[in-house]
C-alpha positions in Angstrom: 119.1 83.6 149.9 118.0 86.2 152.3 118.1 88.9 149.5 115.9 86.6 147.3 113.3 86.1 150.0 113.1 89.8 150.5 112.4 90.4 146.9 109.7 87.8 146.9 108.0 89.4 149.9 108.1 92.9 148.4 106.8 91.6 145.0 103.9 89.8 146.7 103.0 92.9 148.8 103.2 95.1 145.7 100.8 92.8 143.8 98.4 92.5 146.7 98.3 96.3 147.2 97.8 96.8 143.4 94.7 94.6 143.5 93.3 96.5 146.4 93.5 99.9 144.8 92.3 98.6 141.4 89.1 97.1 143.0 87.6 100.5 143.5 88.5 102.2 140.2 84.9 102.2 139.0 83.2 102.8 142.3 80.1 105.0 142.3 78.6 106.5 145.4 74.9 105.6 145.8 74.0 109.2 146.9 75.2 110.5 143.5 73.0 108.2 141.4 69.4 108.3 140.3 68.3 104.7 139.5 66.3 104.7 136.2 63.7 101.9 136.0 61.8 103.0 132.8 62.6 105.0 129.7 59.9 106.6 127.5 60.7 108.0 124.0 58.2 110.3 122.2 58.2 112.9 119.5 58.7 116.4 120.9 56.5 119.4 119.9 59.5 121.1 118.5 60.1 119.7 114.9 63.1 117.3 114.6 63.4 116.7 118.4 62.4 113.9 120.7 61.1 113.9 124.2 62.7 111.5 126.7 60.9 110.6 129.9 62.7 108.8 132.8 61.1 107.2 135.8 63.6 107.0 138.6 63.5 105.7 142.1 63.2 108.5 144.6 65.3 107.2 147.5 64.3 110.1 149.7 60.8 108.6 149.9 61.9 105.1 150.8 61.3 104.2 154.4 63.3 101.7 156.3 61.6 98.5 157.6 59.4 99.4 160.5 59.6 103.1 159.6 55.8 103.5 159.7 53.6 104.9 157.1 50.2 103.8 155.7 48.9 102.4 152.5 48.1 105.8 151.1 51.7 107.0 150.9 53.1 108.3 147.7 55.2 105.8 145.8 59.0 106.5 145.8 59.3 107.4 142.1 60.1 110.5 140.2 59.2 111.2 136.6 61.2 113.8 134.6 61.1 114.8 130.9 63.7 116.4 128.6 63.9 117.1 124.9 66.8 117.0 122.5 68.0 116.5 119.0 69.3 113.0 119.9 68.5 110.5 122.7 71.9 111.0 124.3 71.6 114.8 124.3 68.2 114.6 126.0 69.4 112.2 128.6 72.4 114.3 129.4 70.1 117.3 130.0 68.6 115.7 133.1 71.8 116.7 134.8 70.7 120.4 134.6 68.0 119.8 137.2 68.8 116.5 138.9 71.5 116.5 141.6 72.0 112.8 140.9 73.2 111.3 137.6 70.7 109.0 135.8 72.0 105.5 136.3 70.6 102.8 133.9 71.8 99.3 134.9 68.5 98.7 136.7 66.3 99.9 133.8 63.5 97.3 133.2 61.9 98.7 130.0 62.3 101.1 127.1 58.9 102.3 125.7 58.5 103.9 122.3 55.5 106.2 121.8 53.1 105.0 119.0 53.8 108.1 116.8 57.6 107.7 116.9 57.2 103.9 116.4 55.2 104.5 113.2 57.7 107.1 112.0 60.7 104.8 112.7 62.7 103.8 115.7 66.0 103.3 113.8 67.3 106.7 114.8 66.5 106.1 118.5 67.9 102.6 119.1 71.7 103.1 118.6 72.3 104.8 122.0 70.3 102.0 123.8 72.3 99.4 122.0 75.7 101.2 122.4 75.5 102.4 126.0 77.2 99.9 128.4 74.8 100.7 131.3 71.7 99.5 129.5 71.3 95.7 129.7 70.5 93.5 126.8 67.7 91.8 128.6 65.5 94.9 129.3 62.2 94.8 127.5 61.3 96.9 124.5 57.6 98.0 124.1 55.4 100.3 122.1 52.9 102.5 123.9 49.3 103.0 122.8 49.6 106.7 122.5 52.5 108.5 124.2 55.1 106.7 126.2 55.2 109.5 128.8 51.6 108.7 129.7 52.6 105.1 130.5 55.1 106.4 133.0 52.3 108.2 134.8 50.5 104.9 135.5 50.0 103.6 139.0 50.4 99.8 139.0 48.6 98.7 142.2 51.1 96.1 143.4 54.5 97.5 142.3 56.3 100.7 143.0 57.5 101.4 139.5 56.0 101.0 136.0 59.2 99.3 134.8 59.0 96.6 137.5 55.3 96.0 136.8 56.0 95.6 133.0 58.9 93.3 133.7 57.0 91.0 135.9 54.0 90.9 133.6 56.2 89.9 130.6 58.3 87.5 132.7 55.1 85.4 133.3 53.7 85.8 129.8 53.2 82.0 129.5 50.2 82.2 131.9 48.2 83.5 128.9 50.6 83.2 125.9 48.8 86.2 124.4 51.6 88.7 125.0 55.1 88.4 123.5 58.1 89.3 125.6 60.8 91.0 123.4 64.0 92.1 125.0 66.6 94.5 123.6 68.8 91.7 122.2 65.9 90.0 120.2 64.5 93.3 119.0 67.9 94.4 117.6 68.5 91.0 116.0 65.1 91.2 114.2 65.7 94.9 113.3 69.0 93.9 111.6 67.7 90.8 109.9 67.0 91.0 106.2 63.9 88.8 106.5 62.5 88.5 110.0 60.4 91.5 111.0 60.6 93.1 114.4 57.7 92.9 116.9 57.1 94.4 120.3 54.4 94.1 123.0 52.0 97.0 123.2 51.4 98.7 126.6 48.6 101.1 127.6 47.3 102.8 130.7 43.6 103.0 131.4 41.5 105.7 133.1 42.3 104.2 136.5 46.0 104.5 135.6 46.5 100.7 135.7 49.1 99.4 133.3 48.1 96.7 130.8 50.2 94.8 128.2 48.1 93.6 125.4 48.6 93.0 121.7 51.7 93.2 119.5 53.2 95.9 117.4 54.4 94.7 114.0 57.3 96.5 112.2 58.4 96.7 108.6 62.1 97.4 108.9 62.1 100.0 111.7 58.6 101.4 111.2 55.5 100.1 113.0 52.9 99.1 110.3 50.1 97.5 112.4 49.1 95.4 115.4 48.2 91.9 116.3 45.3 91.2 118.6 46.0 88.9 121.7 44.5 86.0 119.7 46.7 86.7 116.7 49.7 87.1 119.1 49.2 83.6 120.4 49.0 82.4 116.8 52.5 83.9 116.4 53.7 82.3 119.6 52.6 78.8 118.5 54.9 79.1 115.5 57.8 80.6 117.5 57.7 77.7 120.0 56.8 80.2 122.8 53.3 79.1 123.6 54.1 77.2 126.8 50.9 78.0 128.7 47.6 79.8 128.8 43.9 78.9 128.5 42.1 77.9 125.4 38.4 78.7 125.8 36.2 76.8 123.4 32.6 77.3 122.5 30.8 73.9 122.2 28.3 73.2 119.5 25.5 73.3 122.1 24.2 76.8 123.1 25.8 78.3 126.2 28.2 75.4 126.7 32.0 75.7 126.7 35.2 74.2 127.9 38.6 75.5 129.0 41.9 73.8 128.1 45.0 74.7 130.1 48.1 74.5 127.8 51.0 72.8 129.5 53.4 72.5 126.5 53.7 72.9 122.8 56.2 72.3 120.0 56.3 73.6 116.5 58.3 72.4 113.5 58.7 74.7 110.4 59.1 72.8 107.1 59.9 75.0 104.1 59.7 73.4 100.6 59.8 74.4 97.0 57.3 72.6 94.8 56.3 73.4 91.2 58.4 76.6 91.5 56.2 77.7 94.4 57.4 78.5 98.0 55.5 76.6 100.6 55.7 76.3 104.4 54.2 73.6 106.6 54.0 74.2 110.3 53.5 71.1 112.5 52.2 72.0 116.0 51.9 69.5 118.9 50.1 70.8 121.9 49.5 69.2 125.3 47.0 70.4 127.7 44.7 69.6 130.6 40.9 69.9 130.8 40.5 72.7 133.3 36.7 73.4 133.0 33.8 71.7 131.4 30.5 73.7 131.4 28.3 71.2 129.7 25.8 68.5 131.0 26.8 66.3 128.1 29.0 63.3 128.8 32.6 63.6 127.4 33.9 60.9 129.7 34.5 58.5 126.9 37.0 58.0 124.1 34.8 59.7 121.5 34.1 62.7 123.8 37.8 63.0 124.6 38.7 62.9 120.8 36.1 65.6 120.2 37.7 67.9 122.7 41.2 67.4 121.2 39.8 68.1 117.7 38.1 71.3 118.9 41.3 72.4 120.6 43.3 71.7 117.5 40.8 73.7 115.5 41.2 76.8 117.7 45.0 76.6 117.5 44.8 76.3 113.7 42.5 79.3 113.5 44.9 81.4 115.7 47.9 80.6 113.5 46.0 81.3 110.3 44.7 84.6 111.6 48.3 85.7 112.6 49.6 84.6 109.2 47.0 86.5 107.2 47.6 89.6 109.2 51.4 89.2 108.6 50.8 88.9 104.9 48.5 91.9 105.0 51.4 93.9 106.5 53.9 92.1 104.2 56.1 91.5 107.3 57.6 88.0 108.0 57.2 88.0 111.7 57.6 84.2 111.8 61.1 83.9 110.4 60.1 81.8 107.4 62.7 83.5 105.3 65.4 82.2 107.7 64.0 78.7 107.3 64.4 78.8 103.5 67.9 80.2 103.9 68.9 77.3 106.1 67.4 74.6 103.9 67.9 76.1 100.4 71.0 78.4 100.6 71.6 78.4 96.9 68.0 79.3 96.0 67.9 81.8 98.8 70.7 83.8 97.3 68.4 84.3 94.2 65.2 85.2 96.1 66.5 87.1 99.1 66.2 90.5 97.5 62.6 89.9 96.6 61.6 88.1 99.8 58.7 90.6 100.4 57.1 89.6 97.1 57.6 85.9 97.8 56.3 86.2 101.4 53.1 87.9 100.2 52.4 84.8 98.0 53.7 82.2 100.4 51.4 79.1 100.8 51.0 77.9 104.4 49.8 74.5 105.6 49.0 74.2 109.3 48.9 70.8 111.0 47.9 70.6 114.6 47.9 67.6 117.0 46.3 68.2 120.4 46.5 65.8 123.3 44.6 66.2 126.5 46.6 64.7 129.4 44.5 65.1 132.5 41.1 66.2 133.6 41.7 67.4 137.2 40.0 65.8 140.2 36.8 64.9 138.4 36.2 63.2 135.0 32.6 64.1 134.3 31.1 67.6 134.5 29.4 68.6 137.8 26.6 70.3 135.9 23.1 68.8 136.4 21.9 66.8 133.5 
């Protein structure tokens, strides 16, 4: 009995000790790592090569709380650039100069330069998809111009460009005119046989402020055009992602307008085949609040309320139609209508899937919008003098 208890104690000790030593097998010392927050990918001047820009946190410039310093201090970031035949080769070259290894789990965004996006991002997505340090929820964007120039931006309220972009896209619903696309969704669209990839467009102005505006549209892996912010919201209505924002409406009377705050929306996509023609109906239900009324006219009655709802529905209809026409111009199904036909008509889909581009270009779209105004704020009538 004593011998048995001895073996139990030894076995327990051995297992406990094994757990302790295994817990540190993947440990990385902080002073050996350079935390990457943003990756920029551009064409290099040398033919056939790419230029990779990394923005990393410079921990030597980070002051502890109460460490002093004023508002004019340099931000604790470091930008470095390297070229290579592949993305992996270029990134590994940073170790030639940096005493710390680039570390990617905290990366917020990958930005493709406009030129490389139009040439095709397919060759430069595999490493990002394959490497275990890069998270699936980082954002994918296209720069207006070179991606390296975006990393030189100076966002006024954030230390790094990546954090600034991340927070702007996280709160996209405040306008619903920019589309947040993370790595997972971008790759899913890239691999889809029907649904075209899209990505938000980022630019830097003369004051070096970062702005996310508009949407890049891809055909397979090549950027073929852009959506305006208005057209982007048209896309978001159909994708069920327009959950906020302001609809500004010009009233029939001169210099009079209203603002509707979107609080929710839902869209139903209904594919159908009629008379051997492919048709899609999108039914959108929007709810909003009256946020501003710049008119002396009285809308504080049922007729006036109905007029506001009809005007709002008209704006939504116009935005969706504009986005659809632009998508047909690019012959890129950014809405996922092909997937809707596949789910409803799988047998027919097998016959038309190889010619979906041709069918999408001739697709008939019907847009039905129902708008409901829920509240009018603290006042019902306008405060403008009559």
